[in-house]
C-alpha positions, 0 to 999 in steps of 0.5 A: 500500500505504501509503495502505491502511495509513493508511486502516486506521489512521484507522478503528482502534477503530471497529466498523463493520457493516451492519444486524445483527438481533442488534445490540440498541440502546437510546437513553438520555436524562435528567440527571445520574443517567443521565449517571453520577456514580460514580467510574470504576474499572479494571473499568469500563474492561475492554471486552466485545466484545459491549457497545458505545457508539453515540457520541452526543457529540463527545469522546475522539477518537471520531466521533459516530454510530460504534460503539466498545467501551463504556467510560466516559465513555458520555455527554458528556466528563465523564460517569462511571459510571451506569445505562447502564454497568451495564445493558449489562454485565448484558444481555450477561451474560444474553443469548446470545453471538450478541446484541450490546448498544449504548447511545447516551447523551444526558444532561446534569445538572441540566436539565429535560425541556424540554431534550429537547422539540423544541418547547421546547428552543430557548426553554429554552436561550435562557432559561438563557443570559439568566440566566447559567446556562451551565455545562452549555452545553459539554456541549450543544455536544458533543451538537450543540446540540440533544438531541432532534435528537441522539437522533433522529440516533442513532435513525436510525443505530441502525435502519440498523445494528441494532434499537432495542429501547427507551428508558432514561430517568432525569430529574425532579430539575430539574422537582420543581415541574412539575405536568405533568411526567408529560405532558411525559415522555410527549410527548417519548417520543411525538415520538421514536416518531413521528419514528423511525417505531417501533412503540410496542407493541414499543418500551418506555421504562424510567423509573427512580425518583428516589433514595428516600432522597434529597432528592426521593424524595417525587417518585416518585409523579410518576415512577410517573404518567409510567410509567403514562401511557405504555402501554409505560412501565415503572417501575424501582424504586430502593428499596434503592439507596443515595443519596450524601450530598453537601455541598449535596444528596442526589440521586445514587446511590452506586456500589452504588446504580448497580449495583443500579439498572442491573441492575434496568433490565436485568432489566426489559428481559430480562423484556420481551424474554422476553414478546416471544418467539413462543409455542412451537408446541404444535399437533398434528403430522401423522404423517409416513411416509417411504418411501425406496424408489427411484422411477423418475424417469428421465423427469423433470428438476428442474422441478416440472411434469415431476416432477409429471407423472411422479408422477401415473403412480406406482402407488397415487398415483391413489387419493389424486389429489384430495389433490394430491401435491406436491413438497417439498424438505427442506433438512436432508436435502438431498433432494426428496420427493413429499408427499401425505396419505392417511387423515390420514397424510402420506407422503413418497417420496424422489426419487433422480434415477436409474433402478433 
């Protein structure tokens, strides 16, 4: 008994379940604005049972690859509040209660798209170490030392436990001089789609603009190019989202900016989800006439063959023999019917299973 209690305590706090089609999972990646720079408040710590974090970094005494109620830090250990925090809360607010939202956030401030590229990340890390630019390596280690690999790991867990609905991306400040940045963004997305065996037509990537009033707002033409280059890429406007003026630069959003920006990510995703819904069935329905009179089925059993033989001997059925009367079980009425069509009208006879 004590052993069972200890085992239960060991997993206390984690949310564990088999695959759930109503668990929508988003893979987020990028640099500091995706990591989140707004100060954490008490309201940010209030948990919603329908908003989860798929833990991608090793910290907070939580296990990588497990689901927990979402609360900052959502990314590495020094993450604050950003796009994903606001995005998730907006999504659960707008979606039906049956839907849960989870986000896996893999983001480190100040880093190039090359850190996310499976073919360039190793040389990028080595080059940074050679230059002594190592302040961020501690966060890379929290993500297992390879950001691309960690996103793939989270994606595989996401596919097992729920459904990947899309990617959330914000990056580009570090690459303001990189002319082919849009193509590199597309390459990382394409590599992830291929490795995770996702359908690109059903897996959008939402790409947010850089702060328009910040130092690099002029780079938003390149951000738009990246979104346009990916067939299922969607540009998220940052117009009207205030930027925070800091001592050396203006790159991050204010709290108000993150709230507007995160909600715009959610609004675009809600729009995409709506467009993916099957169109309503507006086809013309056949007229159905149900005769609930009791029919002698005393010589039949529940097998289709014996019932069909009995049906063929019923009065009036021979006239529509060519239309092949068939058995039909109505789950709502919990009854078995004989169904056939005559002169464009469908008739149903309920089988009672008793002789009158």
